[in-house]
C-alpha positions as CSV (number, residue, x, y, z in Angstrom):
1,M,89.5,111.4,77.6
2,G,92.2,109.8,79.8
3,K,92.2,106.3,81.0
4,T,92.7,104.5,84.3
5,I,95.2,101.6,84.7
6,A,92.3,99.1,84.4
7,E,91.0,100.7,81.2
8,K,94.4,100.8,79.6
9,I,95.3,97.2,80.3
10,L,91.9,95.9,79.0
11,S,92.3,98.2,76.0
12,N,95.7,96.7,75.3
13,K,94.6,93.1,75.7
14,S,91.4,93.4,73.7
15,G,92.8,95.6,70.9
16,L,90.0,98.0,71.4
17,D,89.7,101.5,72.8
18,V,87.6,100.7,75.9
19,K,86.2,102.6,78.8
20,A,84.4,101.7,82.1
21,N,81.4,99.4,81.7
22,D,82.3,98.2,78.2
23,I,82.2,94.5,77.6
24,V,85.4,93.0,76.0
25,V,87.0,89.7,75.1
26,A,90.7,90.0,76.0
27,D,93.9,88.0,75.7
28,L,95.2,86.5,78.9
29,D,98.9,86.5,79.9
30,F,98.6,83.9,82.6
31,V,96.0,81.5,84.1
32,M,96.2,79.8,87.5
33,G,94.2,77.3,89.5
34,Q,94.5,75.9,93.0
35,D,93.5,72.6,94.5
36,G,90.1,73.9,95.7
37,T,89.1,74.9,92.2
38,S,91.2,73.1,89.6
39,P,89.5,69.7,89.8
40,L,86.2,71.3,88.7
41,A,88.1,73.2,86.0
42,I,89.7,70.0,84.7
43,K,86.2,68.4,84.6
44,A,84.9,71.4,82.6
45,F,87.9,71.3,80.3
46,K,87.1,67.7,79.4
47,E,83.3,68.4,79.1
48,M,84.1,71.2,76.6
49,G,85.9,68.7,74.4
50,A,89.3,70.4,74.8
51,R,92.5,68.4,74.2
52,Q,95.3,71.0,74.8
53,V,95.8,74.1,76.9
54,F,96.3,77.3,74.9
55,D,99.9,77.7,76.0
56,R,101.8,75.4,78.4
57,A,104.0,78.1,79.6
58,R,101.1,80.3,80.7
59,V,99.1,77.9,82.8
60,A,99.9,76.8,86.3
61,M,98.2,74.7,88.9
62,V,99.1,74.8,92.6
63,I,98.3,72.5,95.5
64,D,98.3,74.8,98.5
65,H,94.9,74.8,100.2
66,S,95.1,71.3,101.6
67,A,98.8,70.7,101.6
68,P,99.8,68.1,102.6
69,S,96.4,66.4,102.0
70,P,94.4,65.8,105.2
71,L,91.8,63.4,103.7
72,Q,91.7,60.5,101.3
73,G,89.2,62.3,99.1
74,V,91.4,65.4,98.8
75,S,94.4,63.1,97.9
76,E,92.4,61.8,95.0
77,L,91.7,65.4,93.8
78,H,95.4,66.1,94.1
79,Q,96.2,63.1,91.9
80,Q,93.8,64.4,89.3
81,M,95.7,67.7,89.2
82,R,99.1,65.9,89.0
83,A,97.9,63.7,86.1
84,F,96.4,66.7,84.2
85,A,99.6,68.7,84.7
86,D,101.7,65.8,83.4
87,E,99.4,65.2,80.4
88,Q,99.4,68.9,79.4
89,G,103.0,69.8,80.3
90,I,101.9,72.8,82.3
91,C,103.7,74.4,85.3
92,F,102.8,72.6,88.5
93,Y,103.5,73.4,92.2
94,D,103.0,70.5,94.6
95,I,102.7,70.4,98.4
96,G,105.3,72.5,100.2
97,D,106.0,74.8,97.3
98,G,103.8,77.4,98.8
99,V,100.7,79.6,98.4
100,C,99.6,80.3,94.8
101,H,99.5,84.1,95.3
102,Q,103.1,84.1,96.5
103,L,104.4,81.7,93.8
104,V,102.9,83.4,90.8
105,P,104.8,86.7,91.1
106,E,107.8,85.1,93.0
107,Q,108.5,82.7,90.2
108,G,108.2,85.4,87.6
109,H,105.0,84.3,85.8
110,V,103.5,87.8,85.8
111,V,104.9,91.3,85.0
112,P,103.5,94.8,84.9
113,G,100.8,95.4,82.3
114,D,99.7,91.7,82.3
115,L,96.1,90.5,82.4
116,V,95.8,87.5,84.6
117,I,93.0,85.2,86.0
118,G,93.1,82.7,88.8
119,A,90.4,80.5,90.2
120,D,90.8,82.1,93.7
121,S,89.4,85.3,94.9
122,H,92.7,86.7,96.1
123,T,94.2,86.6,92.6
124,C,93.9,90.4,92.9
125,T,97.2,90.3,94.9
126,Y,99.4,90.8,91.7
127,G,97.9,94.3,91.2
128,A,100.7,95.5,93.5
129,I,103.1,95.0,90.6
130,N,100.8,96.7,88.1
131,V,99.0,93.6,86.9
132,F,95.2,93.5,86.2
133,S,94.6,90.2,88.0
134,T,91.3,88.9,89.2
135,G,89.6,85.8,90.5
136,V,87.2,83.7,88.5
137,G,85.1,80.5,88.8
138,S,86.3,77.1,87.7
139,T,84.3,77.1,84.5
140,D,85.8,80.5,83.5
141,L,89.2,79.1,84.4
142,A,88.6,76.2,82.0
143,A,87.6,78.6,79.2
144,G,90.7,80.6,79.8
145,I,92.9,77.5,79.9
146,I,91.5,76.4,76.5
147,S,91.3,79.7,74.6
148,G,93.7,82.0,76.3
149,K,90.9,84.6,76.3
150,L,88.0,85.6,78.6
151,W,85.3,88.2,78.6
152,F,85.4,91.1,81.0
153,K,83.2,94.1,81.9
154,V,85.7,97.0,82.2
155,P,85.4,98.1,85.8
156,E,85.0,101.6,87.0
157,T,87.9,102.7,89.3
158,F,87.9,103.8,92.9
159,K,91.0,105.8,93.6
160,F,92.6,105.8,97.1
161,V,95.0,108.7,97.6
162,L,97.1,107.9,100.7
163,N,99.1,110.8,102.0
164,G,101.5,111.0,104.9
165,H,103.7,108.3,106.2
166,L,102.8,105.3,108.4
167,P,104.1,105.8,112.0
168,P,106.3,103.2,113.7
169,G,104.5,100.0,114.6
170,V,101.8,100.5,111.9
171,F,102.1,98.4,108.8
172,S,100.4,97.9,105.4
173,K,98.0,95.4,107.0
174,D,96.8,98.1,109.3
175,L,96.3,100.5,106.4
176,I,94.2,98.1,104.3
177,L,92.1,97.1,107.3
178,Y,91.5,100.8,108.0
179,L,90.4,101.4,104.3
180,I,88.1,98.4,104.3
181,G,86.5,99.5,107.6
182,D,86.0,103.0,106.1
183,V,84.5,102.1,102.7
184,T,82.9,98.8,104.0
185,A,82.9,95.3,102.5
186,D,80.9,96.3,99.5
187,G,82.0,99.8,99.1
188,A,84.0,99.1,95.9
189,T,82.0,96.3,94.4
190,Y,83.2,95.3,90.9
191,M,85.5,98.4,90.8
192,A,89.2,98.5,90.2
193,A,90.8,99.8,93.4
194,E,93.7,102.1,92.5
195,Y,96.1,102.9,95.4
196,V,98.4,105.9,95.0
197,G,100.3,108.5,97.2
198,P,103.3,108.9,99.4
199,A,102.2,106.2,101.9
200,I,102.2,103.6,99.1
201,E,105.5,104.8,97.7
202,D,107.1,104.3,101.2
203,L,106.1,100.6,101.2
204,S,108.2,97.7,100.1
205,V,106.8,95.6,97.2
206,E,106.1,92.9,99.8
207,A,104.0,95.2,101.9
208,R,102.1,96.4,98.8
209,F,101.1,92.9,98.0
210,T,99.2,92.9,101.4
211,I,97.1,95.8,100.3
212,S,96.3,94.5,96.8
213,N,95.5,91.1,98.3
214,M,92.7,92.5,100.3
215,A,91.1,94.6,97.6
216,I,88.5,91.9,97.2
217,E,87.5,92.4,100.9
218,M,86.0,95.8,99.9
219,G,84.3,94.1,96.9
220,A,86.9,95.2,94.3
221,K,87.6,93.2,91.2
222,C,91.3,94.1,91.3
223,G,93.7,96.2,93.4
224,L,96.1,98.2,91.2
225,M,99.2,100.2,91.8
226,E,101.5,101.9,89.4
227,A,105.0,100.5,88.8
228,D,107.7,102.7,90.3
229,E,111.4,102.0,90.6
230,K,110.9,99.6,93.5
231,T,108.4,97.6,91.5
232,I,110.5,97.5,88.4
233,A,113.6,96.4,90.4
234,W,111.6,93.7,92.2
235,V,110.1,92.3,89.0
236,K,113.4,92.2,87.2
237,Q,114.8,90.1,90.1
238,H,112.0,87.6,89.7
239,S,111.3,87.5,85.9
240,N,113.2,87.8,82.7
241,R,110.0,88.6,80.7
242,P,109.9,92.0,78.9
243,F,107.2,94.3,80.1
244,T,105.7,97.8,79.7
245,A,104.3,99.3,82.9
246,V,100.9,101.0,82.7
247,S,100.1,104.3,84.4
248,A,96.8,106.2,84.7
249,D,96.4,109.4,82.7
250,P,96.3,112.7,84.6
251,D,92.7,113.2,83.2
252,A,91.5,109.7,83.9
253,V,87.9,109.5,85.0
254,Y,87.2,107.9,88.4
255,A,83.9,106.7,89.8
256,Q,85.1,107.8,93.3
257,V,88.2,109.3,94.9
258,K,89.0,109.4,98.6
259,E,92.0,111.0,100.2
260,Y,93.5,110.0,103.5
261,D,96.3,111.2,105.7
262,V,97.7,108.1,107.4
263,S,100.4,109.8,109.6
264,N,98.5,109.2,112.8
265,L,97.0,105.8,112.0
266,E,97.0,103.3,114.8
267,P,97.4,99.5,114.5
268,Q,94.0,98.1,113.4
269,V,92.1,95.0,114.2
270,A,89.1,93.5,112.3
271,S,86.8,91.8,114.8
272,P,84.4,88.8,114.1
273,H,82.6,88.1,111.9
274,T,83.2,90.6,109.1
275,V,86.4,92.1,107.6
276,D,85.0,95.6,107.7
277,N,84.3,95.4,111.5
278,V,87.5,97.4,112.1
279,S,88.7,99.4,115.0
280,P,92.0,100.7,116.5
281,V,93.8,98.1,118.6
282,S,93.2,100.2,121.7
283,D,89.4,99.5,121.4
284,V,89.9,95.7,121.6
285,A,93.1,95.4,123.6
286,G,92.8,92.9,126.4
287,I,90.5,90.5,124.7
288,P,91.9,87.0,125.4
289,V,93.2,85.0,122.5
290,Q,94.0,81.3,122.5
291,Q,95.6,81.0,119.0
292,G,97.6,83.1,116.6
293,V,98.3,82.5,112.9
294,L,101.2,84.1,111.1
295,G,101.2,83.5,107.4
296,T,98.7,83.2,104.5
297,C,98.8,84.9,101.1
298,T,98.3,88.2,102.9
299,N,101.2,88.2,105.4
300,G,103.4,85.1,105.0
301,R,106.2,86.9,103.2
302,L,109.8,87.3,104.5
303,E,109.2,90.8,105.6
304,D,106.2,89.7,107.7
305,L,108.2,86.9,109.3
306,R,111.0,89.3,110.2
307,I,108.6,91.7,111.8
308,A,107.1,89.0,114.0
309,A,110.4,87.4,114.8
310,G,111.7,90.8,116.0
311,I,109.0,90.9,118.6
312,L,109.3,87.2,119.6
313,K,113.0,87.0,119.8
314,G,114.2,85.9,123.3
315,R,110.6,85.6,124.5
316,K,108.0,82.9,125.0
317,I,104.4,82.9,123.9
318,A,101.9,83.0,126.8
319,R,100.9,79.8,128.6
320,G,97.6,78.6,127.1
321,T,98.2,80.0,123.7
322,R,99.3,78.4,120.4
323,L,101.0,80.1,117.5
324,V,101.0,78.6,114.0
325,V,103.5,79.9,111.5
326,A,103.1,79.1,107.8
327,P,105.7,80.7,105.5
328,A,104.1,81.7,102.1
329,S,106.6,79.7,100.0
330,R,109.4,77.2,100.1
331,S,111.9,79.9,99.1
332,I,110.7,82.1,102.0
333,Y,110.9,79.2,104.4
334,L,114.5,78.5,103.3
335,Q,115.5,82.1,103.7
336,A,113.8,82.3,107.1
337,I,115.9,79.3,108.2
338,R,119.1,80.9,106.9
339,E,118.3,84.1,108.8
340,G,117.4,82.3,112.1
341,L,113.8,83.3,112.0
342,I,112.5,79.8,112.2
343,E,114.7,79.1,115.2
344,I,113.2,82.2,116.9
345,F,109.6,81.0,116.3
346,V,110.3,77.5,117.5
347,E,112.1,78.6,120.6
348,A,109.2,81.0,121.4
349,G,106.9,78.1,121.3
350,A,105.4,78.3,117.8
351,A,104.5,75.4,115.5
352,V,106.0,76.0,112.0
353,V,104.0,74.2,109.4
354,T,104.2,73.4,105.6
355,P,104.0,76.5,103.4
356,G,100.3,76.7,102.3
357,C,96.8,77.9,103.1
358,G,95.7,75.2,105.7
359,P,95.4,77.4,108.8
360,C,93.6,80.2,106.9
361,V,90.9,78.1,105.2
362,G,90.4,75.6,107.9
363,T,91.3,72.4,106.1
364,H,93.9,71.5,108.7
365,N,96.9,72.9,110.6
366,G,95.1,74.7,113.4
367,V,91.3,74.4,113.4
368,P,90.2,76.2,116.6
369,S,87.8,74.8,119.3
370,D,84.3,76.1,120.1
371,G,84.4,79.5,121.6
372,E,88.1,80.1,121.0
373,N,89.5,83.5,119.9
374,V,92.1,83.5,117.1
375,I,94.2,86.4,116.0
376,S,95.4,86.0,112.5
377,T,97.3,87.7,109.7
378,A,94.8,86.3,107.2
379,N,92.4,88.2,105.0
380,R,89.0,86.8,106.2
381,N,87.3,86.3,109.5
382,F,83.9,85.0,108.4
383,K,82.2,82.6,110.7
384,G,83.6,79.1,110.0
385,R,86.5,80.4,108.0
386,M,89.1,78.5,109.9
387,G,87.0,75.3,110.1
388,N,84.8,76.0,113.1
389,N,81.8,78.3,113.0
390,K,81.7,78.5,116.7
391,A,85.2,80.2,116.9
392,F,86.0,83.9,116.6
393,I,88.6,85.3,114.3
394,Y,90.4,88.6,114.7
395,L,92.5,90.0,111.8
396,A,95.7,92.0,112.4
397,S,99.2,92.7,111.3
398,P,102.1,90.3,112.0
399,A,103.3,92.6,114.7
400,T,100.0,92.7,116.5
401,V,99.7,88.9,116.2
402,A,103.2,88.4,117.7
403,A,102.6,90.8,120.5
404,S,99.2,89.3,121.3
405,M,100.8,85.8,121.6
406,L,103.2,87.1,124.2
407,T,100.5,88.3,126.5
408,G,97.6,85.9,125.6
409,R,95.3,88.9,124.8
410,I,95.0,91.4,122.0
411,T,98.0,93.7,122.5
412,D,99.2,96.9,120.9
413,P,102.5,95.9,119.2
414,R,104.0,99.3,119.7
415,E,104.7,98.2,123.3
416,Y,107.3,95.9,121.8
417,I,108.6,98.0,118.9
418,N,111.3,100.7,119.5
């Protein structure tokens, strides 16, 4: 019987011939924690009596959720992380370096076929480059840091076959929002989402990260794609680690398979307060918005900034609106400066902030007021997500966010795209 990508990777890493629903202990290729979860992992590390991480080169900690620190208490947690990183000699990314889920693949820490855990639910992002990556809690993170191993239940796989080609003005964010709206927020719970088809093949690797990033929003444990020529070229640009890509067998067994033709897909918007409350932009066009957010681990990459800048160039955001732009990493920020994108944003009236997660999680950098509507490229719109449970968050592509900032209301970006 053939195997899915998830079954193959967990077989490889456990040394066993495993199938869906088996329980395995598997070797980890990389382990990551961020500032919202690492302090608890450090505490657990010490309580478990550990003295040394399993491999200094395969552990990283990132300060990105509250960067720079907005509070004294947070600063003390950051100092704990810095001290632990220095003591253990592990890889450490400090304020301004960027969002963990951009840095881990960008800096070459993961390659196709890897098994990776991170104490952050959007660790599933790396599935776009053929990595079984998944989020865990702080205690599991500590166990992984100590032993280099963790237990897994092998997930069943939900296969998404995406036929056709996305039309102009419609992007990977629209595609994943549409899929989440269709299967619902718990439609793939504890499954491996596997995305295949011509519509995926068309996308850049950057755009594919957006889709894998939001696999968790349909309940999935990971969001996997096969490694094609684009993937291999991208990985070789960012890492010198050897790797063997993993593909599903033709006779692999799937828990569920759904096929779509995306050729006529419209821009999509997720309305408050659930990610699966999705509709075409035409259904919500005209709703006033007071703030926009461009960035996050979902859509803060260079391609996303270019798309938004193409719409904003030579224009001003509407009176009474605010646009917060947060590049996903320091290197993206620098390249955006070189290309003149940052100048476009600033001239349009945007506030460009430190690379990080602040606007998304609501720690700082743009907490909305009561009753305000925000349109964001982030991955979650739960009540209180941006720091105020009396605000309303709409999720959309960078193009839709940029277009909406120009009008002060939710706007179809195709009005601004040739």
